[in-house]
Backbone as JSON Lines, residues from 0, in Angstrom:
{"i":0,"aa":"M","n":[-18.19,111.62,182.44],"ca":[-19.33,112.66,182.9],"c":[-19.35,112.52,184.0]}
{"i":1,"aa":"T","n":[-19.45,113.94,184.98],"ca":[-19.93,114.16,186.35],"c":[-21.44,114.0,186.28]}
{"i":2,"aa":"N","n":[-22.06,113.51,186.94],"ca":[-23.53,113.4,186.84],"c":[-24.38,113.65,187.98]}
{"i":3,"aa":"F","n":[-23.24,113.9,188.97],"ca":[-24.03,114.27,190.3],"c":[-25.31,113.56,190.97]}
{"i":4,"aa":"Q","n":[-25.52,111.91,190.51],"ca":[-26.2,111.54,190.74],"c":[-27.6,111.62,189.85]}
{"i":5,"aa":"L","n":[-27.59,112.3,188.97],"ca":[-29.12,112.95,188.09],"c":[-29.65,111.65,187.58]}
{"i":6,"aa":"T","n":[-31.0,111.53,187.84],"ca":[-31.52,110.45,187.39],"c":[-32.13,110.5,186.1]}
{"i":7,"aa":"P","n":[-32.42,109.36,185.54],"ca":[-32.71,109.25,183.95],"c":[-33.66,110.57,183.48]}
{"i":8,"aa":"A","n":[-34.67,110.6,184.32],"ca":[-35.69,111.69,183.97],"c":[-35.0,112.78,184.08]}
{"i":9,"aa":"E","n":[-34.18,113.56,185.24],"ca":[-33.56,114.85,184.98],"c":[-32.77,114.9,184.08]}
{"i":10,"aa":"I","n":[-32.05,113.97,183.34],"ca":[-31.17,114.02,182.37],"c":[-32.17,113.99,181.3]}
{"i":11,"aa":"G","n":[-33.24,113.28,180.8],"ca":[-34.09,113.98,179.97],"c":[-34.86,115.35,179.79]}
{"i":12,"aa":"V","n":[-35.04,115.69,180.95],"ca":[-35.46,117.35,180.82],"c":[-34.39,118.09,181.05]}
{"i":13,"aa":"L","n":[-33.08,117.81,181.36],"ca":[-31.83,118.77,181.11],"c":[-31.5,118.71,179.46]}
{"i":14,"aa":"N","n":[-31.7,117.54,178.94],"ca":[-31.58,117.53,177.57],"c":[-32.14,118.43,176.48]}
{"i":15,"aa":"L","n":[-33.45,118.54,177.0],"ca":[-34.45,119.42,176.45],"c":[-34.45,120.65,176.77]}
{"i":16,"aa":"L","n":[-34.11,121.15,178.1],"ca":[-33.77,122.29,178.68],"c":[-32.78,123.07,177.64]}
{"i":17,"aa":"L","n":[-31.36,121.9,177.34],"ca":[-30.6,122.59,176.57],"c":[-30.99,122.89,175.14]}
{"i":18,"aa":"Q","n":[-31.8,122.33,174.58],"ca":[-32.64,122.56,173.55],"c":[-33.3,123.87,173.48]}
{"i":19,"aa":"G","n":[-33.38,124.57,174.68],"ca":[-34.17,125.64,174.71],"c":[-35.7,125.74,175.04]}
{"i":20,"aa":"N","n":[-36.03,124.49,175.57],"ca":[-37.4,124.18,175.72],"c":[-37.88,124.95,176.75]}
{"i":21,"aa":"S","n":[-39.04,125.24,176.93],"ca":[-39.65,125.84,178.03],"c":[-40.43,124.6,178.76]}
{"i":22,"aa":"N","n":[-40.74,125.02,180.06],"ca":[-41.31,123.91,180.96],"c":[-42.52,122.93,180.43]}
{"i":23,"aa":"R","n":[-43.49,124.0,179.79],"ca":[-44.41,123.68,179.28],"c":[-44.12,122.66,177.66]}
{"i":24,"aa":"A","n":[-43.38,123.12,177.11],"ca":[-42.76,122.41,176.13],"c":[-42.45,120.97,176.41]}
{"i":25,"aa":"I","n":[-41.18,120.87,177.67],"ca":[-40.75,119.89,177.63],"c":[-41.97,118.79,178.46]}
{"i":26,"aa":"A","n":[-42.52,119.45,178.89],"ca":[-43.95,118.9,179.66],"c":[-44.65,117.48,178.33]}
{"i":27,"aa":"E","n":[-44.76,118.61,177.81],"ca":[-45.55,118.13,176.29],"c":[-45.01,117.15,175.7]}
{"i":28,"aa":"I","n":[-43.6,117.18,175.55],"ca":[-42.79,116.18,174.83],"c":[-42.82,115.05,175.8]}
{"i":29,"aa":"L","n":[-42.27,115.34,176.95],"ca":[-42.13,113.86,177.88],"c":[-43.67,113.26,178.18]}
{"i":30,"aa":"V","n":[-44.44,113.95,177.68],"ca":[-45.86,113.55,178.62],"c":[-45.83,113.58,180.15]}
{"i":31,"aa":"L","n":[-45.32,114.58,180.41],"ca":[-45.54,115.26,182.09],"c":[-46.56,116.07,182.47]}
{"i":32,"aa":"S","n":[-46.64,116.3,183.53],"ca":[-47.06,117.71,184.08],"c":[-46.3,118.59,183.85]}
{"i":33,"aa":"V","n":[-46.2,119.96,184.03],"ca":[-45.47,121.14,184.27],"c":[-44.89,120.86,185.29]}
{"i":34,"aa":"R","n":[-45.34,120.92,186.32],"ca":[-44.72,120.64,187.8],"c":[-43.96,119.74,187.89]}
{"i":35,"aa":"T","n":[-44.12,118.38,187.03],"ca":[-43.15,117.3,187.49],"c":[-42.18,117.48,186.77]}
{"i":36,"aa":"V","n":[-42.1,118.64,185.76],"ca":[-40.89,119.07,184.84],"c":[-39.78,120.29,185.89]}
{"i":37,"aa":"E","n":[-40.99,120.88,186.38],"ca":[-40.21,122.19,187.51],"c":[-39.41,121.29,188.61]}
{"i":38,"aa":"S","n":[-40.37,120.21,189.18],"ca":[-39.69,119.06,190.38],"c":[-38.26,118.58,189.86]}
{"i":39,"aa":"H","n":[-38.36,118.29,188.7],"ca":[-36.93,117.45,188.0],"c":[-35.9,118.76,187.88]}
{"i":40,"aa":"I","n":[-36.11,120.08,187.26],"ca":[-35.28,120.77,187.16],"c":[-34.72,121.8,188.54]}
{"i":41,"aa":"S","n":[-35.7,121.48,189.6],"ca":[-35.42,121.88,190.85],"c":[-34.23,121.09,191.54]}
{"i":42,"aa":"R","n":[-34.74,119.66,191.23],"ca":[-34.17,118.84,191.84],"c":[-32.46,119.0,191.33]}
{"i":43,"aa":"A","n":[-32.24,118.85,190.13],"ca":[-31.15,119.06,189.23],"c":[-30.49,120.2,189.67]}
{"i":44,"aa":"L","n":[-31.1,121.4,190.01],"ca":[-30.16,122.33,190.61],"c":[-29.83,122.02,191.69]}
{"i":45,"aa":"G","n":[-30.37,121.9,192.41],"ca":[-29.99,121.41,194.04],"c":[-28.9,120.65,193.91]}
{"i":46,"aa":"K","n":[-28.96,119.27,193.36],"ca":[-27.61,118.7,193.24],"c":[-26.5,119.16,192.53]}
{"i":47,"aa":"T","n":[-26.56,119.97,191.57],"ca":[-25.49,120.3,190.87],"c":[-25.05,121.99,191.64]}
{"i":48,"aa":"G","n":[-25.73,122.47,192.25],"ca":[-25.46,123.72,193.1],"c":[-25.67,125.1,192.29]}
{"i":49,"aa":"C","n":[-26.14,124.49,190.81],"ca":[-26.74,125.73,189.92],"c":[-27.51,126.72,190.53]}
{"i":50,"aa":"R","n":[-27.79,127.84,190.13],"ca":[-28.71,128.73,190.65],"c":[-29.57,129.24,189.82]}
{"i":51,"aa":"S","n":[-29.73,128.78,188.47],"ca":[-30.75,129.26,187.56],"c":[-30.65,128.5,186.33]}
{"i":52,"aa":"R","n":[-31.62,128.32,185.65],"ca":[-32.13,127.59,184.38],"c":[-31.01,127.7,183.38]}
{"i":53,"aa":"L","n":[-30.37,128.94,183.38],"ca":[-29.43,129.31,182.48],"c":[-27.74,129.01,182.88]}
{"i":54,"aa":"Q","n":[-27.77,128.98,184.27],"ca":[-26.44,128.33,184.51],"c":[-26.54,127.08,184.75]}
{"i":55,"aa":"L","n":[-27.84,125.77,184.59],"ca":[-27.93,124.45,185.05],"c":[-27.92,124.15,183.6]}
{"i":56,"aa":"S","n":[-28.15,124.96,182.25],"ca":[-28.1,124.77,181.11],"c":[-26.61,124.64,180.63]}
{"i":57,"aa":"L","n":[-25.86,125.39,180.96],"ca":[-24.6,125.92,180.74],"c":[-23.74,124.69,181.06]}
{"i":58,"aa":"W","n":[-23.89,124.52,182.7],"ca":[-23.27,123.37,183.1],"c":[-23.46,122.32,182.36]}
{"i":59,"aa":"W","n":[-24.93,121.54,182.19],"ca":[-25.07,120.61,181.28],"c":[-24.65,120.58,180.1]}
{"i":60,"aa":"M","n":[-24.25,121.58,179.38],"ca":[-23.61,121.73,178.16],"c":[-22.21,121.21,178.01]}
{"i":61,"aa":"Q","n":[-21.57,121.73,179.08],"ca":[-20.2,121.44,179.46],"c":[-20.14,119.87,179.8]}
{"i":62,"aa":"Q","n":[-21.19,119.34,180.93],"ca":[-20.83,118.18,180.78],"c":[-21.17,117.22,179.58]}
{"i":63,"aa":"V","n":[-21.99,117.62,178.93],"ca":[-22.42,116.69,177.35],"c":[-20.99,116.8,176.64]}
{"i":64,"aa":"T","n":[-20.46,117.95,176.61],"ca":[-19.27,118.25,175.37],"c":[-18.13,117.26,176.05]}
{"i":65,"aa":"E","n":[-17.96,117.39,177.27],"ca":[-16.9,116.49,177.88],"c":[-16.96,115.16,177.71]}
{"i":66,"aa":"D","n":[-18.15,114.85,177.85],"ca":[-18.41,113.58,177.7],"c":[-18.11,113.05,176.11]}
{"i":67,"aa":"K","n":[-18.54,113.6,175.42],"ca":[-18.25,113.71,174.01],"c":[-16.92,113.64,173.45]}
{"i":68,"aa":"R","n":[-16.11,114.41,174.15],"ca":[-14.59,114.42,174.02],"c":[-14.14,113.47,174.54]}
{"i":69,"aa":"M","n":[-14.5,112.8,175.7],"ca":[-13.94,111.4,176.3],"c":[-14.46,110.2,175.2]}
{"i":70,"aa":"C","n":[-15.56,110.13,174.86],"ca":[-15.79,108.88,173.99],"c":[-14.96,108.9,172.52]}
{"i":71,"aa":"A","n":[-14.84,110.45,172.18],"ca":[-14.2,110.41,170.77],"c":[-12.65,110.03,170.9]}
{"i":72,"aa":"S","n":[-11.85,110.17,172.02],"ca":[-10.81,110.11,172.57],"c":[-10.65,108.23,172.4]}
{"i":73,"aa":"R","n":[-11.54,107.72,172.61],"ca":[-11.28,106.4,173.29],"c":[-11.49,105.36,171.33]}
{"i":74,"aa":"I","n":[-12.04,106.15,170.63],"ca":[-12.17,105.57,169.39],"c":[-10.21,105.73,168.64]}
{"i":75,"aa":"P","n":[-10.05,104.24,168.23],"ca":[-8.45,103.97,167.67],"c":[-8.59,105.08,166.28]}
{"i":76,"aa":"S","n":[-7.29,105.64,166.07],"ca":[-7.12,106.31,164.96],"c":[-6.77,105.13,163.53]}
{"i":77,"aa":"L","n":[-7.45,105.54,162.57],"ca":[-7.11,104.72,161.51],"c":[-6.0,104.82,160.58]}
{"i":78,"aa":"P","n":[-5.29,103.45,160.47],"ca":[-4.07,103.5,159.57],"c":[-4.14,104.56,158.42]}
{"i":79,"aa":"A","n":[-3.23,105.37,158.12],"ca":[-2.81,106.19,157.18],"c":[-2.74,105.78,155.66]}
């Protein structure tokens, strides 16, 4: 998975963003201030080149999907 050097905190926020949470909801879930959540999203936008929350969410969904696909391809097939 290409992570553009995202921090664990940024990844956590992106996972919650992908679920459709608002900044306030993400802040409540992670016990952070809304401003801190905004900062994580802003830094992730800058690192990825995305221009909006929607574009960032779609980009992150693609990254997660590709990562799952790569993991699944590493599991050996069971004999029939």
